N, CA, C and O atoms as a GROMACS GRO file, in nm:
protein
  432
    1MET      N    1   0.079  -0.124   0.002
    1MET     CA    2  -0.006  -0.004   0.000
    1MET      C    3   0.088   0.125  -0.006
    1MET      O    4   0.184   0.130   0.071
    2LYS      N    5   0.066   0.217  -0.084
    2LYS     CA    6   0.154   0.326  -0.104
    2LYS      C    7   0.081   0.460  -0.040
    2LYS      O    8  -0.036   0.488  -0.065
    3LEU      N    9   0.159   0.531   0.037
    3LEU     CA   10   0.111   0.644   0.107
    3LEU      C   11   0.056   0.747   0.000
    3LEU      O   12  -0.049   0.807   0.025
    4GLU      N   13   0.124   0.769  -0.116
    4GLU     CA   14   0.080   0.863  -0.206
    4GLU      C   15  -0.064   0.832  -0.262
    4GLU      O   16  -0.134   0.929  -0.292
    5ASN      N   17  -0.113   0.704  -0.278
    5ASN     CA   18  -0.235   0.664  -0.318
    5ASN      C   19  -0.338   0.705  -0.215
    5ASN      O   20  -0.442   0.760  -0.250
    6ILE      N   21  -0.310   0.679  -0.091
    6ILE     CA   22  -0.395   0.711   0.002
    6ILE      C   23  -0.425   0.864   0.013
    6ILE      O   24  -0.538   0.912   0.020
    7GLN      N   25  -0.312   0.932   0.014
    7GLN     CA   26  -0.315   1.080   0.020
    7GLN      C   27  -0.400   1.142  -0.101
    7GLN      O   28  -0.476   1.237  -0.088
    8SER      N   29  -0.376   1.076  -0.213
    8SER     CA   30  -0.456   1.114  -0.337
    8SER      C   31  -0.605   1.093  -0.320
    8SER      O   32  -0.684   1.178  -0.360
    9GLN      N   33  -0.646   0.978  -0.260
    9GLN     CA   34  -0.788   0.946  -0.237
    9GLN      C   35  -0.843   1.041  -0.133
    9GLN      O   36  -0.959   1.081  -0.145
   10MET      N   37  -0.768   1.078  -0.034
   10MET     CA   38  -0.821   1.157   0.066
   10MET      C   39  -0.849   1.305   0.009
   10MET      O   40  -0.948   1.368   0.044
   11ARG      N   41  -0.763   1.351  -0.076
   11ARG     CA   42  -0.778   1.480  -0.136
   11ARG      C   43  -0.899   1.475  -0.239
   11ARG      O   44  -0.980   1.567  -0.244
   12LYS      N   45  -0.906   1.377  -0.310
   12LYS     CA   46  -1.019   1.354  -0.407
   12LYS      C   47  -1.157   1.356  -0.336
   12LYS      O   48  -1.256   1.408  -0.386
   13GLY      N   49  -1.155   1.295  -0.211
   13GLY     CA   50  -1.284   1.294  -0.134
   13GLY      C   51  -1.338   1.430  -0.083
   13GLY      O   52  -1.457   1.448  -0.056
   14ILE      N   53  -1.244   1.525  -0.073
   14ILE     CA   54  -1.284   1.664  -0.031
   14ILE      C   55  -1.289   1.772  -0.134
   14ILE      O   56  -1.325   1.887  -0.110
   15LEU      N   57  -1.248   1.725  -0.258
   15LEU     CA   58  -1.234   1.833  -0.367
   15LEU      C   59  -1.360   1.908  -0.395
   15LEU      O   60  -1.358   2.031  -0.407
   16GLU      N   61  -1.469   1.837  -0.406
   16GLU     CA   62  -1.602   1.893  -0.431
   16GLU      C   63  -1.646   1.996  -0.334
   16GLU      O   64  -1.698   2.104  -0.365
   17TYR      N   65  -1.619   1.951  -0.206
   17TYR     CA   66  -1.657   2.045  -0.097
   17TYR      C   67  -1.574   2.166  -0.097
   17TYR      O   68  -1.627   2.275  -0.075
   18CYS      N   69  -1.442   2.156  -0.123
   18CYS     CA   70  -1.356   2.277  -0.130
   18CYS      C   71  -1.386   2.360  -0.251
   18CYS      O   72  -1.378   2.482  -0.240
   19ILE      N   73  -1.422   2.304  -0.366
   19ILE     CA   74  -1.454   2.378  -0.490
   19ILE      C   75  -1.592   2.452  -0.461
   19ILE      O   76  -1.605   2.566  -0.505
   20LEU      N   77  -1.685   2.398  -0.396
   20LEU     CA   78  -1.810   2.457  -0.372
   20LEU      C   79  -1.784   2.575  -0.268
   20LEU      O   80  -1.854   2.676  -0.271
   21ALA      N   81  -1.687   2.558  -0.182
   21ALA     CA   82  -1.661   2.673  -0.079
   21ALA      C   83  -1.608   2.775  -0.150
   21ALA      O   84  -1.660   2.886  -0.140
   22ILE      N   85  -1.506   2.757  -0.224
   22ILE     CA   86  -1.450   2.860  -0.319
   22ILE      C   87  -1.542   2.944  -0.398
   22ILE      O   88  -1.539   3.067  -0.397
   23ILE      N   89  -1.628   2.868  -0.470
   23ILE     CA   90  -1.729   2.937  -0.546
   23ILE      C   91  -1.826   3.016  -0.466
   23ILE      O   92  -1.874   3.120  -0.511
   24SER      N   93  -1.858   2.967  -0.347
   24SER     CA   94  -1.966   3.035  -0.264
   24SER      C   95  -1.914   3.176  -0.229
   24SER      O   96  -1.994   3.260  -0.190
   25LYS      N   97  -1.785   3.204  -0.242
   25LYS     CA   98  -1.739   3.339  -0.190
   25LYS      C   99  -1.759   3.444  -0.299
   25LYS      O  100  -1.780   3.562  -0.273
   26GLN      N  101  -1.752   3.396  -0.420
   26GLN     CA  102  -1.758   3.495  -0.533
   26GLN      C  103  -1.764   3.414  -0.669
   26GLN      O  104  -1.722   3.299  -0.681
   27GLU      N  105  -1.821   3.485  -0.768
   27GLU     CA  106  -1.822   3.430  -0.906
   27GLU      C  107  -1.681   3.420  -0.948
   27GLU      O  108  -1.606   3.515  -0.925
   28ILE      N  109  -1.635   3.310  -1.010
   28ILE     CA  110  -1.496   3.277  -1.018
   28ILE      C  111  -1.465   3.195  -1.158
   28ILE      O  112  -1.548   3.118  -1.207
   29TYR      N  113  -1.348   3.218  -1.211
   29TYR     CA  114  -1.296   3.168  -1.332
   29TYR      C  115  -1.231   3.037  -1.284
   29TYR      O  116  -1.178   3.029  -1.172
   30ALA      N  117  -1.236   2.933  -1.372
   30ALA     CA  118  -1.168   2.799  -1.352
   30ALA      C  119  -1.027   2.814  -1.308
   30ALA      O  120  -0.987   2.755  -1.208
   31SER      N  121  -0.951   2.892  -1.379
   31SER     CA  122  -0.801   2.898  -1.331
   31SER      C  123  -0.786   2.959  -1.200
   31SER      O  124  -0.686   2.928  -1.136
   32ASP      N  125  -0.867   3.039  -1.150
   32ASP     CA  126  -0.867   3.110  -1.026
   32ASP      C  127  -0.907   3.004  -0.919
   32ASP      O  128  -0.860   3.007  -0.806
   33ILE      N  129  -0.995   2.911  -0.959
   33ILE     CA  130  -1.022   2.800  -0.854
   33ILE      C  131  -0.894   2.715  -0.836
   33ILE      O  132  -0.858   2.677  -0.724
   34ILE      N  133  -0.827   2.686  -0.949
   34ILE     CA  134  -0.697   2.613  -0.944
   34ILE      C  135  -0.604   2.679  -0.857
   34ILE      O  136  -0.548   2.614  -0.769
   35SER      N  137  -0.582   2.810  -0.875
   35SER     CA  138  -0.484   2.888  -0.796
   35SER      C  139  -0.530   2.882  -0.646
   35SER      O  140  -0.442   2.868  -0.562
   36SER      N  141  -0.654   2.891  -0.609
   36SER     CA  142  -0.694   2.891  -0.475
   36SER      C  143  -0.663   2.760  -0.418
   36SER      O  144  -0.610   2.756  -0.307
   37LEU      N  145  -0.689   2.652  -0.481
   37LEU     CA  146  -0.658   2.516  -0.441
   37LEU      C  147  -0.508   2.497  -0.416
   37LEU      O  148  -0.465   2.441  -0.315
   38LYS      N  149  -0.434   2.546  -0.510
   38LYS     CA  150  -0.288   2.525  -0.505
   38LYS      C  151  -0.234   2.599  -0.388
   38LYS      O  152  -0.143   2.554  -0.319
   39ASP      N  153  -0.292   2.717  -0.367
   39ASP     CA  154  -0.249   2.810  -0.248
   39ASP      C  155  -0.272   2.729  -0.120
   39ASP      O  156  -0.192   2.740  -0.027
   40ALA      N  157  -0.376   2.650  -0.112
   40ALA     CA  158  -0.415   2.568   0.003
   40ALA      C  159  -0.336   2.438   0.000
   40ALA      O  160  -0.363   2.354   0.085
   41LYS      N  161  -0.248   2.415  -0.084
   41LYS     CA  162  -0.171   2.300  -0.094
   41LYS      C  163  -0.251   2.177  -0.145
   41LYS      O  164  -0.213   2.062  -0.122
   42LEU      N  165  -0.364   2.206  -0.217
   42LEU     CA  166  -0.449   2.100  -0.280
   42LEU      C  167  -0.417   2.105  -0.425
   42LEU      O  168  -0.484   2.176  -0.500
   43LEU      N  169  -0.321   2.034  -0.466
   43LEU     CA  170  -0.281   2.034  -0.612
   43LEU      C  171  -0.388   1.965  -0.696
   43LEU      O  172  -0.439   1.858  -0.664
   44ILE      N  173  -0.418   2.038  -0.806
   44ILE     CA  174  -0.526   1.994  -0.896
   44ILE      C  175  -0.491   2.037  -1.043
   44ILE      O  176  -0.439   2.146  -1.065
   45VAL      N  177  -0.517   1.961  -1.130
   45VAL     CA  178  -0.494   2.005  -1.281
   45VAL      C  179  -0.638   2.023  -1.344
   45VAL      O  180  -0.741   1.980  -1.292
   46GLU      N  181  -0.633   2.091  -1.459
   46GLU     CA  182  -0.758   2.122  -1.527
   46GLU      C  183  -0.834   1.997  -1.558
   46GLU      O  184  -0.956   1.994  -1.546
   47GLY      N  185  -0.762   1.890  -1.598
   47GLY     CA  186  -0.823   1.758  -1.635
   47GLY      C  187  -0.906   1.704  -1.515
   47GLY      O  188  -1.000   1.626  -1.533
   48THR      N  189  -0.872   1.744  -1.402
   48THR     CA  190  -0.958   1.701  -1.280
   48THR      C  191  -1.062   1.800  -1.246
   48THR      O  192  -1.171   1.763  -1.204
   49LEU      N  193  -1.032   1.926  -1.264
   49LEU     CA  194  -1.124   2.025  -1.221
   49LEU      C  195  -1.246   2.038  -1.316
   49LEU      O  196  -1.355   2.059  -1.264
   50TYR      N  197  -1.237   2.029  -1.445
   50TYR     CA  198  -1.348   2.055  -1.538
   50TYR      C  199  -1.448   1.938  -1.523
   50TYR      O  200  -1.566   1.971  -1.515
   51PRO      N  201  -1.419   1.814  -1.517
   51PRO     CA  202  -1.519   1.718  -1.501
   51PRO      C  203  -1.593   1.734  -1.360
   51PRO      O  204  -1.712   1.702  -1.352
   52LEU      N  205  -1.528   1.782  -1.255
   52LEU     CA  206  -1.594   1.810  -1.130
   52LEU      C  207  -1.689   1.926  -1.147
   52LEU      O  208  -1.802   1.922  -1.099
   53LEU      N  209  -1.645   2.023  -1.213
   53LEU     CA  210  -1.734   2.150  -1.230
   53LEU      C  211  -1.857   2.107  -1.309
   53LEU      O  212  -1.968   2.151  -1.277
   54THR      N  213  -1.843   2.024  -1.411
   54THR     CA  214  -1.954   1.978  -1.502
   54THR      C  215  -2.051   1.888  -1.404
   54THR      O  216  -2.174   1.901  -1.409
   55ARG      N  217  -1.992   1.805  -1.325
   55ARG     CA  218  -2.082   1.729  -1.249
   55ARG      C  219  -2.156   1.812  -1.143
   55ARG      O  220  -2.274   1.789  -1.116
   56LEU      N  221  -2.090   1.904  -1.088
   56LEU     CA  222  -2.157   1.998  -0.998
   56LEU      C  223  -2.270   2.081  -1.053
   56LEU      O  224  -2.374   2.109  -0.991
   57LYS      N  225  -2.236   2.120  -1.188
   57LYS     CA  226  -2.336   2.202  -1.265
   57LYS      C  227  -2.452   2.109  -1.305
   57LYS      O  228  -2.567   2.153  -1.300
   58ASN      N  229  -2.429   1.990  -1.341
   58ASN     CA  230  -2.534   1.902  -1.377
   58ASN      C  231  -2.622   1.861  -1.267
   58ASN      O  232  -2.736   1.826  -1.295
   59ALA      N  233  -2.578   1.860  -1.136
   59ALA     CA  234  -2.640   1.829  -1.026
   59ALA      C  235  -2.720   1.953  -0.973
   59ALA      O  236  -2.792   1.943  -0.874
   60GLY      N  237  -2.706   2.064  -1.040
   60GLY     CA  238  -2.785   2.189  -1.006
   60GLY      C  239  -2.722   2.271  -0.892
   60GLY      O  240  -2.786   2.358  -0.832
   61PHE      N  241  -2.585   2.238  -0.864
   61PHE     CA  242  -2.528   2.311  -0.754
   61PHE      C  243  -2.448   2.442  -0.814
   61PHE      O  244  -2.416   2.533  -0.738
   62LEU      N  245  -2.425   2.445  -0.926
   62LEU     CA  246  -2.341   2.551  -0.997
   62LEU      C  247  -2.415   2.596  -1.120
   62LEU      O  248  -2.486   2.520  -1.185
   63SER      N  249  -2.392   2.736  -1.152
   63SER     CA  250  -2.435   2.782  -1.275
   63SER      C  251  -2.307   2.853  -1.334
   63SER      O  252  -2.205   2.864  -1.266
   64TYR      N  253  -2.315   2.897  -1.454
   64TYR     CA  254  -2.207   2.979  -1.509
   64TYR      C  255  -2.257   3.082  -1.600
   64TYR      O  256  -2.375   3.078  -1.636
   65ASN      N  257  -2.173   3.179  -1.643
   65ASN     CA  258  -2.209   3.274  -1.744
   65ASN      C  259  -2.070   3.302  -1.816
   65ASN      O  260  -1.961   3.285  -1.761
   66TRP      N  261  -2.089   3.345  -1.940
   66TRP     CA  262  -1.973   3.388  -2.014
   66TRP      C  263  -1.953   3.532  -2.007
   66TRP      O  264  -2.046   3.612  -2.018
   67GLN      N  265  -1.820   3.569  -1.989
   67GLN     CA  266  -1.791   3.716  -1.974
   67GLN      C  267  -1.676   3.742  -2.066
   67GLN      O  268  -1.586   3.660  -2.079
   68GLU      N  269  -1.678   3.860  -2.132
   68GLU     CA  270  -1.575   3.887  -2.225
   68GLU      C  271  -1.451   3.919  -2.148
   68GLU      O  272  -1.454   3.970  -2.037
   69SER      N  273  -1.335   3.884  -2.216
   69SER     CA  274  -1.206   3.904  -2.158
   69SER      C  275  -1.123   3.989  -2.240
   69SER      O  276  -1.131   3.977  -2.363
   70ASP      N  277  -1.046   4.070  -2.190
   70ASP     CA  278  -0.952   4.161  -2.267
   70ASP      C  279  -0.814   4.069  -2.294
   70ASP      O  280  -0.718   4.119  -2.352
   71GLN      N  281  -0.813   3.956  -2.256
   71GLN     CA  282  -0.685   3.871  -2.265
   71GLN      C  283  -0.720   3.750  -2.348
   71GLN      O  284  -0.654   3.648  -2.332
   72GLY      N  285  -0.817   3.754  -2.433
   72GLY     CA  286  -0.849   3.650  -2.530
   72GLY      C  287  -0.994   3.622  -2.535
   72GLY      O  288  -1.073   3.716  -2.520
   73PRO      N  289  -1.038   3.498  -2.556
   73PRO     CA  290  -1.180   3.471  -2.586
   73PRO      C  291  -1.265   3.480  -2.452
   73PRO      O  292  -1.206   3.475  -2.345
   74PRO      N  293  -1.395   3.493  -2.457
   74PRO     CA  294  -1.475   3.502  -2.344
   74PRO      C  295  -1.447   3.389  -2.248
   74PRO      O  296  -1.405   3.281  -2.289
   75ARG      N  297  -1.469   3.415  -2.115
   75ARG     CA  298  -1.439   3.316  -2.009
   75ARG      C  299  -1.575   3.273  -1.936
   75ARG      O  300  -1.674   3.345  -1.925
   76LYS      N  301  -1.562   3.152  -1.891
   76LYS     CA  302  -1.674   3.096  -1.824
   76LYS      C  303  -1.657   3.118  -1.665
   76LYS      O  304  -1.564   3.066  -1.601
   77TYR      N  305  -1.749   3.194  -1.611
   77TYR     CA  306  -1.741   3.213  -1.460
   77TYR      C  307  -1.847   3.139  -1.397
   77TYR      O  308  -1.962   3.136  -1.440
   78TYR      N  309  -1.802   3.071  -1.281
   78TYR     CA  310  -1.901   2.988  -1.214
   78TYR      C  311  -1.962   3.052  -1.091
   78TYR      O  312  -1.892   3.127  -1.022
   79SER      N  313  -2.086   3.028  -1.060
   79SER     CA  314  -2.129   3.078  -0.921
   79SER      C  315  -2.210   2.966  -0.870
   79SER      O  316  -2.255   2.876  -0.942
   80ILE      N  317  -2.228   2.975  -0.742
   80ILE     CA  318  -2.322   2.871  -0.670
   80ILE      C  319  -2.467   2.892  -0.677
   80ILE      O  320  -2.512   3.006  -0.672
   81THR      N  321  -2.545   2.791  -0.690
   81THR     CA  322  -2.688   2.817  -0.694
   81THR      C  323  -2.747   2.805  -0.544
   81THR      O  324  -2.673   2.773  -0.451
   82GLU      N  325  -2.874   2.831  -0.527
   82GLU     CA  326  -2.929   2.825  -0.403
   82GLU      C  327  -2.934   2.670  -0.364
   82GLU      O  328  -2.923   2.637  -0.246
   83GLU      N  329  -2.950   2.586  -0.453
   83GLU     CA  330  -2.944   2.434  -0.415
   83GLU      C  331  -2.794   2.396  -0.384
   83GLU      O  332  -2.769   2.308  -0.302
   84GLY      N  333  -2.700   2.461  -0.448
   84GLY     CA  334  -2.559   2.441  -0.418
   84GLY      C  335  -2.526   2.490  -0.273
   84GLY      O  336  -2.451   2.425  -0.200
   85LYS      N  337  -2.587   2.610  -0.235
   85LYS     CA  338  -2.549   2.656  -0.102
   85LYS      C  339  -2.608   2.568   0.004
   85LYS      O  340  -2.552   2.559   0.113
   86LYS      N  341  -2.729   2.498  -0.026
   86LYS     CA  342  -2.785   2.410   0.080
   86LYS      C  343  -2.695   2.274   0.081
   86LYS      O  344  -2.676   2.210   0.184
   87PHE      N  345  -2.648   2.242  -0.028
   87PHE     CA  346  -2.560   2.126  -0.038
   87PHE      C  347  -2.425   2.149   0.036
   87PHE      O  348  -2.369   2.065   0.106
   88LEU      N  349  -2.384   2.267   0.012
   88LEU     CA  350  -2.253   2.315   0.076
   88LEU      C  351  -2.276   2.319   0.232
   88LEU      O  352  -2.184   2.293   0.309
   89ASP      N  353  -2.387   2.349   0.270
   89ASP     CA  354  -2.403   2.356   0.412
   89ASP      C  355  -2.414   2.215   0.478
   89ASP      O  356  -2.377   2.191   0.592
   90GLU      N  357  -2.467   2.126   0.396
   90GLU     CA  358  -2.473   1.983   0.447
   90GLU      C  359  -2.324   1.930   0.443
   90GLU      O  360  -2.279   1.857   0.531
   91LEU      N  361  -2.256   1.970   0.340
   91LEU     CA  362  -2.110   1.904   0.336
   91LEU      C  363  -2.031   1.968   0.450
   91LEU      O  364  -1.942   1.901   0.502
   92HIS      N  365  -2.058   2.096   0.495
   92HIS     CA  366  -1.980   2.167   0.595
   92HIS      C  367  -2.027   2.098   0.725
   92HIS      O  368  -1.941   2.083   0.812
   93SER      N  369  -2.140   2.057   0.747
   93SER     CA  370  -2.190   1.991   0.864
   93SER      C  371  -2.113   1.849   0.871
   93SER      O  372  -2.051   1.814   0.972
   94THR      N  373  -2.120   1.773   0.761
   94THR     CA  374  -2.061   1.647   0.756
   94THR      C  375  -1.914   1.642   0.783
   94THR      O  376  -1.864   1.555   0.854
   95TRP      N  377  -1.836   1.750   0.716
   95TRP     CA  378  -1.695   1.773   0.733
   95TRP      C  379  -1.669   1.793   0.888
   95TRP      O  380  -1.578   1.732   0.944
   96GLY      N  381  -1.752   1.880   0.955
   96GLY     CA  382  -1.730   1.904   1.094
   96GLY      C  383  -1.743   1.781   1.184
   96GLY      O  384  -1.667   1.762   1.279
   97GLU      N  385  -1.845   1.695   1.148
   97GLU     CA  386  -1.854   1.579   1.223
   97GLU      C  387  -1.739   1.486   1.202
   97GLU      O  388  -1.684   1.433   1.299
   98LEU      N  389  -1.699   1.465   1.074
   98LEU     CA  390  -1.590   1.375   1.031
   98LEU      C  391  -1.462   1.428   1.099
   98LEU      O  392  -1.392   1.351   1.165
   99SER      N  393  -1.428   1.557   1.084
   99SER     CA  394  -1.312   1.618   1.130
   99SER      C  395  -1.305   1.588   1.294
   99SER      O  396  -1.202   1.546   1.346
  100PHE      N  397  -1.417   1.612   1.362
  100PHE     CA  398  -1.417   1.588   1.504
  100PHE      C  399  -1.395   1.443   1.531
  100PHE      O  400  -1.321   1.412   1.624
  101SER      N  401  -1.455   1.349   1.455
  101SER     CA  402  -1.438   1.211   1.490
  101SER      C  403  -1.296   1.168   1.465
  101SER      O  404  -1.244   1.090   1.545
  102VAL      N  405  -1.231   1.214   1.362
  102VAL     CA  406  -1.094   1.186   1.330
  102VAL      C  407  -1.004   1.244   1.430
  102VAL      O  408  -0.907   1.180   1.470
  103GLN      N  409  -1.032   1.367   1.474
  103GLN     CA  410  -0.947   1.429   1.571
  103GLN      C  411  -0.948   1.362   1.702
  103GLN      O  412  -0.850   1.364   1.776
  104GLN      N  413  -1.059   1.303   1.730
  104GLN     CA  414  -1.081   1.225   1.857
  104GLN      C  415  -1.007   1.094   1.852
  104GLN      O  416  -0.953   1.051   1.955
  105LEU      N  417  -1.002   1.030   1.739
  105LEU     CA  418  -0.944   0.898   1.727
  105LEU      C  419  -0.791   0.918   1.709
  105LEU      O  420  -0.717   0.828   1.749
  106THR      N  421  -0.744   1.017   1.657
  106THR     CA  422  -0.597   1.023   1.626
  106THR      C  423  -0.510   1.107   1.728
  106THR      O  424  -0.387   1.104   1.728
  107SER      N  425  -0.591   1.186   1.820
  107SER     CA  426  -0.517   1.268   1.918
  107SER      C  427  -0.439   1.180   2.016
  107SER      O  428  -0.489   1.074   2.055
  108LEU      N  429  -0.332   1.216   2.054
  108LEU     CA  430  -0.253   1.145   2.153
  108LEU      C  431  -0.288   1.183   2.295
  108LEU      O  432  -0.228   1.131   2.390
   0.00000   0.00000   0.00000
């Protein structure tokens, strides 16, 4: 069993939560989502992000709009929907419970 595989699975398990949390703060462009995740030491590539964004949009948690850019073609900006806010609240509650349980079990 490789540590890197376990670490990767743990990160994947919380990516949707983190992405929704980022988008809940402001309407945002995909590359800015990647930058926020990288700043938090959650490394992600576009090939991972875009399928997650599509899945969240198809679930009704995100919407997007196109905005003109002075640096090239129009850009797709994501925002969270009301349904997405409710889902994020549920994830936040779940994370709090899970984090508490893990902390209890792993503290010395």
